[in-house]
N, C-alpha and C positions, 0 to 999 in steps of 0.2 A: 673245078674239083669239088666234090660234095663230101662233108663232114657229117658223121652221124652223132659223135660224142664230143668232139673239139668245138669251141665256139669261135669261128673266124670271121672277121669282117674284113672287107677290102676297102682300102682308102686310096683310090685311084688304081694303081698297079701294084701297091703293097698290101700283102696280107698281114693282119694283125690277130694274134692269138690272144684270146680273152680268158680270164678265170672263169670257171664255171659257177663259182660260188658268188663273186661280187661283181665281175665284169671289167676289172682293171686290166690294162695291157700287160702280158706277160713277156711276149716276144713278137717280134717281126719276121716274116718269111714264111715259107711252107715247108720248112725242114723240122716238122714234129710229127709224133703219132696221133692217130685219130682215137684219142681217149680223153678223158675228162682231165683238165689241168686246173690245179688250184694254186693260188699265191700263198706265200708263207704265212700270211696273217689268217686266211681261211684255215688252212691246214692246223695252225694253233688254236683255232677256235675264238680268235680276238679279232676279228675283222669287223668293222663297223660300217663298212661301205655297203650301199644298197646296189642290186643288180637289175631287179626288175621292179616296176611300178606296182605297188600293192593296190589291189582293187577291193 
């Protein structure tokens, strides 16, 4: 399954939905929309987690 907006990684047979802002796990499985998903901390603007390596 290909996702254009949602960030999904696979750990064996388990699909893991990640936050588009910081990369933390939001949910497991494939029952979600292909849209951007954000954790509550990213949505509030208070997230301190890093998603991508800065170059």
